[in-house]
Residue, then its C-alpha position, 0 to 999 in steps of 0.5 A: m260366101w254370098p256375094v250379094k246381100l239379099w233383103p228380107v222378102s216380106r211385103r213390108n220390107i220390100l216396100k220399106r226398102f223401095a220407099p222412094y217409089v212410094r207415092k206421097p201426098g202432094s208429091r209429083n215425083f214417083a217412079v210408076d204412074v198410072k196415067d195414060n202414057s203417050v203411045d207415040s215415040v217412046p215405044c220405038v225407043k223401047l223396041s230398039r232397046l229390047i230387040g236390038p239391031d239384028t235383022t232376023p224376022l220378028a213375030v207378033a202375037f196378034s189377036g186383032g184386039g186393041d192391044s195387039t193392033a197397036l203393037l203391030s202398028l208400032v212394030l211395023k213403023w219401027a222395023r223399016g223393012r225388017p220382016v214382021h209376022a203376025l201370028i194369029v191363034d184360033h183357040g176354037l173355044r167359042h162360036g165365031s172364033c174362026d171368022e175373027a181369026r180370018l178378019a185379024l189375018k186380013r187386017a194384019v196383011a193390010m197393015g203390011a205384015g206377013a200373017q198366018i193363022l195357028t189353030c188349036q187342035w183339041d184331043g177329044a172334047i173342047p175343055t170345060t175346066g181350066i180353060q184359060e190355062k189350057a188355052r195358054n199352054s196350047r197357044y204357047h206351043l203353037l207360037a213356039k213352032a211358028c217362030q221356029a219355022i219363020g226363024a224369029r228369035k223375038l216374040l212380041l206380046g201386047h201386054n199393057q200396064d193394066d194387064q200388069v196390075e191385074t196380074v199382081l193383084m191376082r197373084k197377091n190374092a192367091g198368096s204368091g210370094w215376092r217372086g210371083l209379085a214381080a209379075m211380067s217383065e219386059r224380056a223373058s225366056y220363052p216358057v216352052w222347052p225344048i221346042v225352042a232354045d233361043l226364043t225371047i218374049v218381049r213386052p214393049l207396052l207394059f208402060c202403056t195403059r189400055a186406054a192409051l193404046r185404044r186412043y192411039n188406034r183411033n188417032n191412027r184410024l186402026v180398027w180392032i176386035d172386041d173379044p166378048s170373053n173380056k166381059n165374061h165374069q166366069f174368068t178371074r181376070i175379068r172380075v179383077r179388072d172390074y174391081l180395079a176400075g177407077k181405083a187409081n191408088c190401088q193400081q199405083n200401089l200394086l205397080i210399086m209392089a211389082k217394081a220393088s219385087r222385080e228389083v229384089v228378083r234381079e239382085e237375087r239372080e245376080g247373086i246366084t249367077q255369081f255363086i254359080q260362076m264361082f263354085t261350079k265348073i261347066y263341061e263342054w260335054g254337058g255336065v257340071g261339077l259342084l266345087a267344094g265351096f258350093n256346099g258351103g253356101k246357105f241351104g236356101m242359096v244352094a237350093e236356089a242355085l239347083r233351081y237353075l242348074i237342074p233343068a239346065i243339065s237335065g233338059h227338063a222344062e222345070a225344076p223340082n219343087v223347093q222342098k225337094r231341092m232343100q232336101l238335096a242341099r242338105k244331103l250334098r253337105h254330108a261328108d258321107f254323101g253317096g250320090a242322089t238323083l233329082g229332076g233328071v240329074q244324077f249327082v255323083p260324088r268324086k274326090h274333089d267335087i260332085l259331078c252332075v250329069r244326066d240321069p241315065g235311067a231317064v234316057i236309056g230307060r228303067a222301070q216305067i220309063a221308056t228309052l228315049p226314042a231315036l231321032k232322025l236328023p234331017a240334013n242341014n236342019p239342026a234339032i234339039w235332042d233330049g233338051r240338052f244338045k243342039l245337033s246338026s248334020k250335012l248328011d240325010t241318013v243320020t239317026i241319033i240315039a243315046l250311047g247307052a242304048w247302043e246294043h252292039k260292041i263299041p269299037g276299040d278306038y272309040r272305047a279309048l277315046l271315051k275315057t276322056i269323058p267321066k264314066a257316069a256321063r257316057p251313057c247319055l251322050p248323043l251317038f250319030i248312027m249311019d247304016k247301023r254303024i257309029c259314025h260320030i261320038p261328040f266330044v271324043d272324036d278328033p274335030a279335024s276328022v269329023h265332017g258335017f256333024g255338029t254338037v253344042s251343049l245347051v247347058r250354058t245357053r239354058l242357064a243364061s236364059l233362066l237367069g237372064h245373065c251370061v254364065 
């Protein structure tokens, strides 16, 4: 039933399978090289492949440092009139960061980009522990909102080959498995949900070393800011960077490990995609049916499929941990399975399948969980509701609540129409309200009679984003 054979995941077996990539004494033919790759024409080819030909604005995370300066220059050369925005984040964590942000803004504008400074707002005192993680989370949220405001669907980051090597070693030392050792990919879905539903991270410089990017800057008379935190040995990454300096063979092996791990991750995701396509049914109103063959899969495979299905159905940012998913996989297999709730999803057994719908308690409230707040939907300004639906209206007086939170009697004509939706799914449908009256219930109203309202389930979009494939 598993359509793609997965290889054992130990480091030894990963490297054994990818033996052609391993550097051999006297050999010049190996897949990953740590040499200073040329930063001239190759990035333009990469940008064309990773970004595509559409004309939407591009966003570049710009600090004014050596990497992002080279990236912004290359993107501006490639874009040829396409709008390019430099997004500068001032974390406000050290004295002088505001001045550096203004200098970066000035240089980005001089290079020909639109530019804006995004300032982190810390609630209370500036953090003193977990600084890098908290700064990263704040940065991701600020960048997501900025990309949404300018209409950008691609956010370009300046991570380079040295960053990749450091990431692999840090994850290896932390005991990460082969998924973690895959490290950074050239394209990835944005890690903040549901602020943005269609934003992609692009890293076109992962093949370039830090030294090559600085050389490119010097050759093009570009100046950059040296961040003093890059010399702060309080941070693990800086200590790892110093350790790796001059260790070309070590860097080579770490890149091989990352490349091999990414290939295994790719095959795994292709297999899970096929499994989901074969053994699930996705409903336009946001639910998913697990068909009979789903529970016949291996426990590990079912648990991994749930890793992607649960956040796609619930609208949550992350899936439950693997232990909880494995427990659910075992329960689903029992003939007397009576239902379960996990990660914001309710699993309802039916005669021929198991229906997966949004957990009503998470939307309309239960003990220690408040009802989802009403959403004021601006005219001609689509919004994501509950992480599950993209809603729009041409009218400016519309409020969105969950159907289960409606405190009045449902009109008879709507009650009849709602019978086309499974009972378990109805409470979590979005309800369009105007003047304290129901004006639209998505997926049950006759489309010909609905004027100016739009509702799209994000289940397929989210699955495709998480898996990196079309589902």
